[in-house]
PyMOL Python script that loads the backbone (N, CA, C, O; Angstrom):
from pymol import cmd

cmd.read_pdbstr("""\
ATOM      1  N   MET A   1     126.088 141.914  46.675  1.00  0.00           N
ATOM      2  CA  MET A   1     125.369 141.698  45.453  1.00  0.00           C
ATOM      3  C   MET A   1     126.323 141.346  44.317  1.00  0.00           C
ATOM      4  O   MET A   1     126.134 140.342  43.630  1.00  0.00           O
ATOM      5  N   LEU A   2     127.331 142.162  44.123  1.00  0.00           N
ATOM      6  CA  LEU A   2     128.266 141.925  43.030  1.00  0.00           C
ATOM      7  C   LEU A   2     129.009 140.604  43.205  1.00  0.00           C
ATOM      8  O   LEU A   2     129.271 139.891  42.236  1.00  0.00           O
ATOM      9  N   GLY A   3     129.344 140.289  44.459  1.00  0.00           N
ATOM     10  CA  GLY A   3     130.024 139.027  44.726  1.00  0.00           C
ATOM     11  C   GLY A   3     129.191 137.819  44.352  1.00  0.00           C
ATOM     12  O   GLY A   3     129.716 136.842  43.817  1.00  0.00           O
ATOM     13  N   ARG A   4     127.891 137.875  44.628  1.00  0.00           N
ATOM     14  CA  ARG A   4     127.014 136.749  44.275  1.00  0.00           C
ATOM     15  C   ARG A   4     126.844 136.640  42.772  1.00  0.00           C
ATOM     16  O   ARG A   4     126.797 135.532  42.238  1.00  0.00           O
ATOM     17  N   LEU A   5     126.748 137.781  42.069  1.00  0.00           N
ATOM     18  CA  LEU A   5     126.644 137.735  40.609  1.00  0.00           C
ATOM     19  C   LEU A   5     127.906 137.157  39.987  1.00  0.00           C
ATOM     20  O   LEU A   5     127.832 136.322  39.085  1.00  0.00           O
ATOM     21  N   ILE A   6     129.052 137.595  40.464  1.00  0.00           N
ATOM     22  CA  ILE A   6     130.322 137.060  39.958  1.00  0.00           C
ATOM     23  C   ILE A   6     130.423 135.573  40.278  1.00  0.00           C
ATOM     24  O   ILE A   6     130.884 134.789  39.448  1.00  0.00           O
ATOM     25  N   GLY A   7     129.994 135.182  41.473  1.00  0.00           N
ATOM     26  CA  GLY A   7     129.993 133.756  41.828  1.00  0.00           C
ATOM     27  C   GLY A   7     129.117 132.938  40.906  1.00  0.00           C
ATOM     28  O   GLY A   7     129.485 131.826  40.530  1.00  0.00           O
ATOM     29  N   GLY A   8     127.956 133.471  40.531  1.00  0.00           N
ATOM     30  CA  GLY A   8     127.075 132.778  39.589  1.00  0.00           C
ATOM     31  C   GLY A   8     127.715 132.603  38.231  1.00  0.00           C
ATOM     32  O   GLY A   8     127.621 131.538  37.620  1.00  0.00           O
ATOM     33  N   PHE A   9     128.368 133.657  37.761  1.00  0.00           N
ATOM     34  CA  PHE A   9     129.030 133.567  36.454  1.00  0.00           C
ATOM     35  C   PHE A   9     130.228 132.618  36.504  1.00  0.00           C
ATOM     36  O   PHE A   9     130.480 131.894  35.540  1.00  0.00           O
ATOM     37  N   ILE A  10     130.952 132.613  37.593  1.00  0.00           N
ATOM     38  CA  ILE A  10     132.080 131.685  37.722  1.00  0.00           C
ATOM     39  C   ILE A  10     131.576 130.246  37.766  1.00  0.00           C
ATOM     40  O   ILE A  10     132.185 129.357  37.171  1.00  0.00           O
ATOM     41  N   THR A  11     130.460 130.012  38.472  1.00  0.00           N
ATOM     42  CA  THR A  11     129.873 128.669  38.511  1.00  0.00           C
ATOM     43  C   THR A  11     129.509 128.197  37.115  1.00  0.00           C
ATOM     44  O   THR A  11     129.806 127.063  36.741  1.00  0.00           O
ATOM     45  N   ILE A  12     128.869 129.062  36.349  1.00  0.00           N
ATOM     46  CA  ILE A  12     128.489 128.700  34.978  1.00  0.00           C
ATOM     47  C   ILE A  12     129.739 128.484  34.122  1.00  0.00           C
ATOM     48  O   ILE A  12     129.790 127.535  33.340  1.00  0.00           O
ATOM     49  N   LEU A  13     130.731 129.336  34.258  1.00  0.00           N
ATOM     50  CA  LEU A  13     131.950 129.219  33.454  1.00  0.00           C
ATOM     51  C   LEU A  13     132.686 127.913  33.726  1.00  0.00           C
ATOM     52  O   LEU A  13     133.108 127.232  32.792  1.00  0.00           O
ATOM     53  N   VAL A  14     132.842 127.560  35.002  1.00  0.00           N
ATOM     54  CA  VAL A  14     133.535 126.316  35.343  1.00  0.00           C
ATOM     55  C   VAL A  14     132.734 125.111  34.878  1.00  0.00           C
ATOM     56  O   VAL A  14     133.296 124.161  34.332  1.00  0.00           O
ATOM     57  N   GLY A  15     131.422 125.146  35.091  1.00  0.00           N
ATOM     58  CA  GLY A  15     130.586 124.022  34.668  1.00  0.00           C
ATOM     59  C   GLY A  15     130.616 123.811  33.171  1.00  0.00           C
ATOM     60  O   GLY A  15     130.719 122.673  32.712  1.00  0.00           O
ATOM     61  N   VAL A  16     130.528 124.882  32.397  1.00  0.00           N
ATOM     62  CA  VAL A  16     130.555 124.769  30.942  1.00  0.00           C
ATOM     63  C   VAL A  16     131.935 124.329  30.460  1.00  0.00           C
ATOM     64  O   VAL A  16     132.049 123.647  29.442  1.00  0.00           O
ATOM     65  N   THR A  17     132.970 124.712  31.178  1.00  0.00           N
ATOM     66  CA  THR A  17     134.326 124.320  30.789  1.00  0.00           C
ATOM     67  C   THR A  17     134.553 122.819  30.956  1.00  0.00           C
ATOM     68  O   THR A  17     135.209 122.201  30.117  1.00  0.00           O
ATOM     69  N   ILE A  18     134.020 122.222  32.026  1.00  0.00           N
ATOM     70  CA  ILE A  18     134.257 120.793  32.231  1.00  0.00           C
ATOM     71  C   ILE A  18     133.156 119.907  31.645  1.00  0.00           C
ATOM     72  O   ILE A  18     133.239 118.682  31.734  1.00  0.00           O
ATOM     73  N   LEU A  19     132.127 120.513  31.047  1.00  0.00           N
ATOM     74  CA  LEU A  19     131.051 119.723  30.439  1.00  0.00           C
ATOM     75  C   LEU A  19     131.539 118.791  29.321  1.00  0.00           C
ATOM     76  O   LEU A  19     131.105 117.639  29.286  1.00  0.00           O
ATOM     77  N   PRO A  20     132.420 119.228  28.403  1.00  0.00           N
ATOM     78  CA  PRO A  20     132.889 118.296  27.368  1.00  0.00           C
ATOM     79  C   PRO A  20     133.659 117.101  27.935  1.00  0.00           C
ATOM     80  O   PRO A  20     133.573 115.997  27.398  1.00  0.00           O
ATOM     81  N   THR A  21     134.404 117.315  29.009  1.00  0.00           N
ATOM     82  CA  THR A  21     135.132 116.219  29.634  1.00  0.00           C
ATOM     83  C   THR A  21     134.162 115.189  30.195  1.00  0.00           C
ATOM     84  O   THR A  21     134.370 113.985  30.044  1.00  0.00           O
ATOM     85  N   ILE A  22     133.115 115.657  30.835  1.00  0.00           N
ATOM     86  CA  ILE A  22     132.110 114.739  31.379  1.00  0.00           C
ATOM     87  C   ILE A  22     131.420 113.991  30.251  1.00  0.00           C
ATOM     88  O   ILE A  22     131.182 112.788  30.362  1.00  0.00           O
ATOM     89  N   ALA A  23     131.095 114.687  29.163  1.00  0.00           N
ATOM     90  CA  ALA A  23     130.449 114.034  28.023  1.00  0.00           C
ATOM     91  C   ALA A  23     131.355 112.966  27.412  1.00  0.00           C
ATOM     92  O   ALA A  23     130.882 111.893  27.038  1.00  0.00           O
ATOM     93  N   ASP A  24     132.646 113.251  27.310  1.00  0.00           N
ATOM     94  CA  ASP A  24     133.588 112.260  26.776  1.00  0.00           C
ATOM     95  C   ASP A  24     133.684 111.032  27.677  1.00  0.00           C
ATOM     96  O   ASP A  24     133.733 109.903  27.190  1.00  0.00           O
ATOM     97  N   GLU A  25     133.711 111.253  28.987  1.00  0.00           N
ATOM     98  CA  GLU A  25     133.810 110.122  29.910  1.00  0.00           C
ATOM     99  C   GLU A  25     132.540 109.274  29.904  1.00  0.00           C
ATOM    100  O   GLU A  25     132.615 108.049  30.002  1.00  0.00           O
ATOM    101  N   VAL A  26     131.396 109.903  29.791  1.00  0.00           N
ATOM    102  CA  VAL A  26     130.140 109.147  29.704  1.00  0.00           C
ATOM    103  C   VAL A  26     130.126 108.329  28.422  1.00  0.00           C
ATOM    104  O   VAL A  26     129.744 107.159  28.436  1.00  0.00           O
ATOM    105  N   ARG A  27     130.534 108.929  27.327  1.00  0.00           N
ATOM    106  CA  ARG A  27     130.585 108.196  26.060  1.00  0.00           C
ATOM    107  C   ARG A  27     131.598 107.054  26.127  1.00  0.00           C
ATOM    108  O   ARG A  27     131.372 105.979  25.573  1.00  0.00           O
ATOM    109  N   GLY A  28     132.717 107.300  26.813  1.00  0.00           N
ATOM    110  CA  GLY A  28     133.705 106.239  26.981  1.00  0.00           C
ATOM    111  C   GLY A  28     133.174 105.072  27.793  1.00  0.00           C
ATOM    112  O   GLY A  28     133.542 103.924  27.546  1.00  0.00           O
ATOM    113  N   GLY A  29     132.317 105.355  28.756  1.00  0.00           N
ATOM    114  CA  GLY A  29     131.707 104.282  29.531  1.00  0.00           C
ATOM    115  C   GLY A  29     130.662 103.507  28.747  1.00  0.00           C
ATOM    116  O   GLY A  29     130.502 102.300  28.927  1.00  0.00           O
ATOM    117  N   LEU A  30     129.957 104.211  27.879  1.00  0.00           N
ATOM    118  CA  LEU A  30     128.911 103.553  27.085  1.00  0.00           C
ATOM    119  C   LEU A  30     129.463 102.877  25.840  1.00  0.00           C
ATOM    120  O   LEU A  30     128.905 101.882  25.377  1.00  0.00           O
ATOM    121  N   CYS A  31     130.542 103.402  25.297  1.00  0.00           N
ATOM    122  CA  CYS A  31     131.115 102.871  24.060  1.00  0.00           C
ATOM    123  C   CYS A  31     132.607 102.612  24.263  1.00  0.00           C
ATOM    124  O   CYS A  31     133.431 103.418  23.830  1.00  0.00           O
ATOM    125  N   PRO A  32     132.970 101.510  24.911  1.00  0.00           N
ATOM    126  CA  PRO A  32     134.389 101.276  25.182  1.00  0.00           C
ATOM    127  C   PRO A  32     135.185 100.979  23.915  1.00  0.00           C
ATOM    128  O   PRO A  32     134.725 100.262  23.027  1.00  0.00           O
ATOM    129  N   GLY A  33     136.380 101.543  23.852  1.00  0.00           N
ATOM    130  CA  GLY A  33     137.287 101.243  22.753  1.00  0.00           C
ATOM    131  C   GLY A  33     136.989 101.947  21.455  1.00  0.00           C
ATOM    132  O   GLY A  33     137.550 101.577  20.424  1.00  0.00           O
ATOM    133  N   VAL A  34     136.119 102.958  21.460  1.00  0.00           N
ATOM    134  CA  VAL A  34     135.766 103.626  20.215  1.00  0.00           C
ATOM    135  C   VAL A  34     136.782 104.694  19.856  1.00  0.00           C
ATOM    136  O   VAL A  34     137.093 104.873  18.678  1.00  0.00           O
ATOM    137  N   GLY A  35     137.300 105.402  20.834  1.00  0.00           N
ATOM    138  CA  GLY A  35     138.254 106.465  20.559  1.00  0.00           C
ATOM    139  C   GLY A  35     137.561 107.687  19.999  1.00  0.00           C
ATOM    140  O   GLY A  35     136.550 108.130  20.543  1.00  0.00           O
ATOM    141  N   SER A  36     138.092 108.238  18.917  1.00  0.00           N
ATOM    142  CA  SER A  36     137.526 109.464  18.355  1.00  0.00           C
ATOM    143  C   SER A  36     136.480 109.196  17.279  1.00  0.00           C
ATOM    144  O   SER A  36     135.925 110.142  16.721  1.00  0.00           O
ATOM    145  N   ASN A  37     136.200 107.940  16.977  1.00  0.00           N
ATOM    146  CA  ASN A  37     135.207 107.605  15.964  1.00  0.00           C
ATOM    147  C   ASN A  37     133.817 107.879  16.528  1.00  0.00           C
ATOM    148  O   ASN A  37     133.369 107.173  17.432  1.00  0.00           O
ATOM    149  N   THR A  38     133.139 108.881  16.015  1.00  0.00           N
ATOM    150  CA  THR A  38     131.847 109.279  16.567  1.00  0.00           C
ATOM    151  C   THR A  38     130.670 108.588  15.900  1.00  0.00           C
ATOM    152  O   THR A  38     129.541 108.721  16.372  1.00  0.00           O
ATOM    153  N   THR A  39     130.897 107.854  14.818  1.00  0.00           N
ATOM    154  CA  THR A  39     129.769 107.233  14.128  1.00  0.00           C
ATOM    155  C   THR A  39     129.571 105.774  14.526  1.00  0.00           C
ATOM    156  O   THR A  39     128.543 105.187  14.191  1.00  0.00           O
ATOM    157  N   TYR A  40     130.514 105.183  15.222  1.00  0.00           N
ATOM    158  CA  TYR A  40     130.426 103.773  15.545  1.00  0.00           C
ATOM    159  C   TYR A  40     130.535 103.585  17.045  1.00  0.00           C
ATOM    160  O   TYR A  40     131.470 104.075  17.679  1.00  0.00           O
ATOM    161  N   CYS A  41     129.570 102.870  17.606  1.00  0.00           N
ATOM    162  CA  CYS A  41     129.593 102.610  19.041  1.00  0.00           C
ATOM    163  C   CYS A  41     129.431 101.109  19.254  1.00  0.00           C
ATOM    164  O   CYS A  41     128.362 100.555  18.998  1.00  0.00           O
ATOM    165  N   ASN A  42     130.476 100.459  19.716  1.00  0.00           N
ATOM    166  CA  ASN A  42     130.451  99.032  19.985  1.00  0.00           C
ATOM    167  C   ASN A  42     129.963  98.817  21.412  1.00  0.00           C
ATOM    168  O   ASN A  42     130.670  99.137  22.368  1.00  0.00           O
ATOM    169  N   THR A  43     128.758  98.275  21.556  1.00  0.00           N
ATOM    170  CA  THR A  43     128.195  98.097  22.891  1.00  0.00           C
ATOM    171  C   THR A  43     128.570  96.755  23.501  1.00  0.00           C
ATOM    172  O   THR A  43     128.171  96.465  24.629  1.00  0.00           O
ATOM    173  N   THR A  44     129.317  95.939  22.793  1.00  0.00           N
ATOM    174  CA  THR A  44     129.742  94.675  23.380  1.00  0.00           C
ATOM    175  C   THR A  44     130.913  94.917  24.315  1.00  0.00           C
ATOM    176  O   THR A  44     131.749  95.785  24.061  1.00  0.00           O
ATOM    177  N   GLY A  45     130.973  94.175  25.362  1.00  0.00           N
ATOM    178  CA  GLY A  45     132.069  94.304  26.300  1.00  0.00           C
ATOM    179  C   GLY A  45     131.841  95.341  27.374  1.00  0.00           C
ATOM    180  O   GLY A  45     132.774  95.682  28.100  1.00  0.00           O
ATOM    181  N   THR A  46     130.632  95.851  27.499  1.00  0.00           N
ATOM    182  CA  THR A  46     130.329  96.824  28.532  1.00  0.00           C
ATOM    183  C   THR A  46     129.350  96.227  29.539  1.00  0.00           C
ATOM    184  O   THR A  46     128.510  95.400  29.185  1.00  0.00           O
ATOM    185  N   ASN A  47     129.464  96.648  30.783  1.00  0.00           N
ATOM    186  CA  ASN A  47     128.560  96.152  31.812  1.00  0.00           C
ATOM    187  C   ASN A  47     127.337  97.037  31.985  1.00  0.00           C
ATOM    188  O   ASN A  47     126.506  96.768  32.853  1.00  0.00           O
ATOM    189  N   ILE A  48     127.206  98.077  31.188  1.00  0.00           N
ATOM    190  CA  ILE A  48     126.080  98.998  31.304  1.00  0.00           C
ATOM    191  C   ILE A  48     125.051  98.627  30.238  1.00  0.00           C
ATOM    192  O   ILE A  48     125.284  98.833  29.047  1.00  0.00           O
ATOM    193  N   THR A  49     123.921  98.083  30.666  1.00  0.00           N
ATOM    194  CA  THR A  49     122.877  97.679  29.739  1.00  0.00           C
ATOM    195  C   THR A  49     121.522  98.096  30.291  1.00  0.00           C
ATOM    196  O   THR A  49     121.401  98.440  31.467  1.00  0.00           O
ATOM    197  N   GLY A  50     120.520  98.065  29.450  1.00  0.00           N
ATOM    198  CA  GLY A  50     119.144  98.315  29.870  1.00  0.00           C
ATOM    199  C   GLY A  50     118.920  99.721  30.380  1.00  0.00           C
ATOM    200  O   GLY A  50     119.379 100.701  29.794  1.00  0.00           O
ATOM    201  N   ALA A  51     118.197  99.793  31.498  1.00  0.00           N
ATOM    202  CA  ALA A  51     117.849 101.091  32.071  1.00  0.00           C
ATOM    203  C   ALA A  51     119.096 101.850  32.540  1.00  0.00           C
ATOM    204  O   ALA A  51     119.136 103.079  32.479  1.00  0.00           O
ATOM    205  N   SER A  52     120.104 101.123  33.003  1.00  0.00           N
ATOM    206  CA  SER A  52     121.351 101.776  33.431  1.00  0.00           C
ATOM    207  C   SER A  52     122.017 102.500  32.263  1.00  0.00           C
ATOM    208  O   SER A  52     122.610 103.564  32.444  1.00  0.00           O
ATOM    209  N   ASN A  53     121.920 101.933  31.088  1.00  0.00           N
ATOM    210  CA  ASN A  53     122.480 102.547  29.892  1.00  0.00           C
ATOM    211  C   ASN A  53     121.766 103.862  29.599  1.00  0.00           C
ATOM    212  O   ASN A  53     122.407 104.861  29.270  1.00  0.00           O
ATOM    213  N   THR A  54     120.448 103.862  29.719  1.00  0.00           N
ATOM    214  CA  THR A  54     119.675 105.072  29.466  1.00  0.00           C
ATOM    215  C   THR A  54     120.005 106.171  30.468  1.00  0.00           C
ATOM    216  O   THR A  54     120.224 107.321  30.086  1.00  0.00           O
ATOM    217  N   VAL A  55     120.040 105.817  31.751  1.00  0.00           N
ATOM    218  CA  VAL A  55     120.323 106.811  32.787  1.00  0.00           C
ATOM    219  C   VAL A  55     121.753 107.322  32.663  1.00  0.00           C
ATOM    220  O   VAL A  55     122.001 108.513  32.853  1.00  0.00           O
ATOM    221  N   THR A  56     122.686 106.448  32.350  1.00  0.00           N
ATOM    222  CA  THR A  56     124.073 106.871  32.170  1.00  0.00           C
ATOM    223  C   THR A  56     124.191 107.840  30.996  1.00  0.00           C
ATOM    224  O   THR A  56     124.977 108.787  31.043  1.00  0.00           O
ATOM    225  N   GLY A  57     123.419 107.603  29.959  1.00  0.00           N
ATOM    226  CA  GLY A  57     123.424 108.515  28.819  1.00  0.00           C
ATOM    227  C   GLY A  57     122.881 109.892  29.157  1.00  0.00           C
ATOM    228  O   GLY A  57     123.185 110.859  28.458  1.00  0.00           O
ATOM    229  N   LEU A  58     122.087 110.005  30.210  1.00  0.00           N
ATOM    230  CA  LEU A  58     121.501 111.282  30.608  1.00  0.00           C
ATOM    231  C   LEU A  58     122.348 112.054  31.616  1.00  0.00           C
ATOM    232  O   LEU A  58     121.969 113.152  32.023  1.00  0.00           O
ATOM    233  N   ILE A  59     123.489 111.498  32.025  1.00  0.00           N
ATOM    234  CA  ILE A  59     124.335 112.169  33.013  1.00  0.00           C
ATOM    235  C   ILE A  59     124.767 113.545  32.523  1.00  0.00           C
ATOM    236  O   ILE A  59     124.769 114.501  33.298  1.00  0.00           O
ATOM    237  N   THR A  60     125.128 113.658  31.261  1.00  0.00           N
ATOM    238  CA  THR A  60     125.566 114.942  30.720  1.00  0.00           C
ATOM    239  C   THR A  60     124.443 115.969  30.788  1.00  0.00           C
ATOM    240  O   THR A  60     124.678 117.125  31.141  1.00  0.00           O
ATOM    241  N   LEU A  61     123.232 115.555  30.454  1.00  0.00           N
ATOM    242  CA  LEU A  61     122.084 116.466  30.532  1.00  0.00           C
ATOM    243  C   LEU A  61     121.826 116.912  31.961  1.00  0.00           C
ATOM    244  O   LEU A  61     121.600 118.097  32.208  1.00  0.00           O
ATOM    245  N   PHE A  62     121.858 115.974  32.907  1.00  0.00           N
ATOM    246  CA  PHE A  62     121.617 116.323  34.304  1.00  0.00           C
ATOM    247  C   PHE A  62     122.688 117.276  34.825  1.00  0.00           C
ATOM    248  O   PHE A  62     122.381 118.199  35.579  1.00  0.00           O
ATOM    249  N   PHE A  63     123.937 117.060  34.432  1.00  0.00           N
ATOM    250  CA  PHE A  63     125.011 117.951  34.858  1.00  0.00           C
ATOM    251  C   PHE A  63     124.803 119.348  34.295  1.00  0.00           C
ATOM    252  O   PHE A  63     124.958 120.337  35.010  1.00  0.00           O
ATOM    253  N   ALA A  64     124.454 119.434  33.021  1.00  0.00           N
ATOM    254  CA  ALA A  64     124.239 120.744  32.404  1.00  0.00           C
ATOM    255  C   ALA A  64     123.069 121.474  33.060  1.00  0.00           C
ATOM    256  O   ALA A  64     123.147 122.679  33.299  1.00  0.00           O
ATOM    257  N   LEU A  65     122.002 120.764  33.349  1.00  0.00           N
ATOM    258  CA  LEU A  65     120.861 121.380  34.027  1.00  0.00           C
ATOM    259  C   LEU A  65     121.225 121.834  35.440  1.00  0.00           C
ATOM    260  O   LEU A  65     120.769 122.884  35.894  1.00  0.00           O
ATOM    261  N   GLY A  66     122.040 121.050  36.130  1.00  0.00           N
ATOM    262  CA  GLY A  66     122.473 121.422  37.470  1.00  0.00           C
ATOM    263  C   GLY A  66     123.344 122.663  37.469  1.00  0.00           C
ATOM    264  O   GLY A  66     123.184 123.535  38.323  1.00  0.00           O
ATOM    265  N   VAL A  67     124.262 122.750  36.523  1.00  0.00           N
ATOM    266  CA  VAL A  67     125.125 123.932  36.422  1.00  0.00           C
ATOM    267  C   VAL A  67     124.280 125.161  36.105  1.00  0.00           C
ATOM    268  O   VAL A  67     124.474 126.227  36.688  1.00  0.00           O
ATOM    269  N   MET A  68     123.346 125.000  35.180  1.00  0.00           N
ATOM    270  CA  MET A  68     122.506 126.118  34.808  1.00  0.00           C
ATOM    271  C   MET A  68     121.659 126.591  35.982  1.00  0.00           C
ATOM    272  O   MET A  68     121.587 127.790  36.250  1.00  0.00           O
ATOM    273  N   SER A  69     121.019 125.666  36.680  1.00  0.00           N
ATOM    274  CA  SER A  69     120.145 126.064  37.785  1.00  0.00           C
ATOM    275  C   SER A  69     120.944 126.644  38.959  1.00  0.00           C
ATOM    276  O   SER A  69     120.475 127.570  39.621  1.00  0.00           O
ATOM    277  N   ALA A  70     122.119 126.123  39.219  1.00  0.00           N
ATOM    278  CA  ALA A  70     122.950 126.677  40.299  1.00  0.00           C
ATOM    279  C   ALA A  70     123.401 128.087  39.971  1.00  0.00           C
ATOM    280  O   ALA A  70     123.341 128.972  40.824  1.00  0.00           O
ATOM    281  N   GLY A  71     123.847 128.302  38.759  1.00  0.00           N
ATOM    282  CA  GLY A  71     124.285 129.639  38.361  1.00  0.00           C
ATOM    283  C   GLY A  71     123.149 130.639  38.378  1.00  0.00           C
ATOM    284  O   GLY A  71     123.326 131.773  38.823  1.00  0.00           O
ATOM    285  N   ILE A  72     121.983 130.234  37.898  1.00  0.00           N
ATOM    286  CA  ILE A  72     120.831 131.134  37.898  1.00  0.00           C
ATOM    287  C   ILE A  72     120.378 131.424  39.320  1.00  0.00           C
ATOM    288  O   ILE A  72     120.038 132.565  39.635  1.00  0.00           O
ATOM    289  N   ALA A  73     120.366 130.425  40.179  1.00  0.00           N
ATOM    290  CA  ALA A  73     119.937 130.633  41.567  1.00  0.00           C
ATOM    291  C   ALA A  73     120.867 131.608  42.286  1.00  0.00           C
ATOM    292  O   ALA A  73     120.403 132.463  43.039  1.00  0.00           O
ATOM    293  N   ILE A  74     122.158 131.487  42.063  1.00  0.00           N
ATOM    294  CA  ILE A  74     123.113 132.399  42.702  1.00  0.00           C
ATOM    295  C   ILE A  74     122.931 133.816  42.154  1.00  0.00           C
ATOM    296  O   ILE A  74     122.949 134.782  42.917  1.00  0.00           O
ATOM    297  N   ALA A  75     122.758 133.944  40.843  1.00  0.00           N
ATOM    298  CA  ALA A  75     122.588 135.264  40.242  1.00  0.00           C
ATOM    299  C   ALA A  75     121.274 135.922  40.694  1.00  0.00           C
ATOM    300  O   ALA A  75     121.251 137.118  40.984  1.00  0.00           O
ATOM    301  N   VAL A  76     120.201 135.158  40.753  1.00  0.00           N
ATOM    302  CA  VAL A  76     118.918 135.693  41.213  1.00  0.00           C
ATOM    303  C   VAL A  76     119.007 136.108  42.669  1.00  0.00           C
ATOM    304  O   VAL A  76     118.422 137.121  43.053  1.00  0.00           O
ATOM    305  N   GLY A  77     119.725 135.353  43.488  1.00  0.00           N
ATOM    306  CA  GLY A  77     119.935 135.743  44.879  1.00  0.00           C
ATOM    307  C   GLY A  77     120.656 137.075  44.989  1.00  0.00           C
ATOM    308  O   GLY A  77     120.328 137.892  45.849  1.00  0.00           O
ATOM    309  N   GLY A  78     121.629 137.297  44.131  1.00  0.00           N
ATOM    310  CA  GLY A  78     122.333 138.575  44.108  1.00  0.00           C
ATOM    311  C   GLY A  78     121.437 139.721  43.681  1.00  0.00           C
ATOM    312  O   GLY A  78     121.522 140.824  44.222  1.00  0.00           O
ATOM    313  N   LEU A  79     120.577 139.456  42.707  1.00  0.00           N
ATOM    314  CA  LEU A  79     119.647 140.493  42.267  1.00  0.00           C
ATOM    315  C   LEU A  79     118.608 140.794  43.345  1.00  0.00           C
ATOM    316  O   LEU A  79     118.190 141.943  43.495  1.00  0.00           O
ATOM    317  N   LYS A  80     118.191 139.787  44.088  1.00  0.00           N
ATOM    318  CA  LYS A  80     117.256 140.021  45.191  1.00  0.00           C
ATOM    319  C   LYS A  80     117.914 140.851  46.293  1.00  0.00           C
ATOM    320  O   LYS A  80     117.273 141.716  46.888  1.00  0.00           O
ATOM    321  N   ASP A  81     119.182 140.589  46.561  1.00  0.00           N
ATOM    322  CA  ASP A  81     119.904 141.395  47.561  1.00  0.00           C
ATOM    323  C   ASP A  81     119.979 142.866  47.151  1.00  0.00           C
ATOM    324  O   ASP A  81     119.956 143.757  48.000  1.00  0.00           O
ATOM    325  N   ALA A  82     120.068 143.109  45.838  1.00  0.00           N
ATOM    326  CA  ALA A  82     120.160 144.468  45.333  1.00  0.00           C
ATOM    327  C   ALA A  82     118.795 145.140  45.228  1.00  0.00           C
ATOM    328  O   ALA A  82     118.707 146.350  45.020  1.00  0.00           O
ATOM    329  N   GLY A  83     117.738 144.356  45.373  1.00  0.00           N
ATOM    330  CA  GLY A  83     116.393 144.898  45.274  1.00  0.00           C
ATOM    331  C   GLY A  83     115.902 145.023  43.847  1.00  0.00           C
ATOM    332  O   GLY A  83     114.912 145.712  43.602  1.00  0.00           O
ATOM    333  N   LEU A  84     116.551 144.387  42.914  1.00  0.00           N
ATOM    334  CA  LEU A  84     116.152 144.456  41.521  1.00  0.00           C
ATOM    335  C   LEU A  84     115.168 143.365  41.128  1.00  0.00           C
ATOM    336  O   LEU A  84     114.620 143.382  40.026  1.00  0.00           O
ATOM    337  N   MET A  85     114.947 142.426  42.024  1.00  0.00           N
ATOM    338  CA  MET A  85     114.054 141.311  41.694  1.00  0.00           C
ATOM    339  C   MET A  85     113.196 140.973  42.879  1.00  0.00           C
ATOM    340  O   MET A  85     112.374 140.060  42.807  1.00  0.00           O
TER     341      MET A  85
END
""", "prot")
cmd.dss("prot")
cmd.show_as("cartoon", "prot")
cmd.util.cbc("prot")
cmd.orient("prot")
């Protein structure tokens, strides 16, 4: 039980730690050459347009939801093993 709970927390910790890196890389793919300027996004010169642009912009959200659901599923499994849920 304790091992599964710790595993769930470690999953969440690692996922939250690398989330900003993933967000930066997605932004770099959508806005090439912008650097640290957060108010200006030059969309010229990129091969990601249309629906691909929208889905690529949602990668960060999907990753965050996946980390959250994986961590919760592992923690709930540990609580079920303990008979608390």
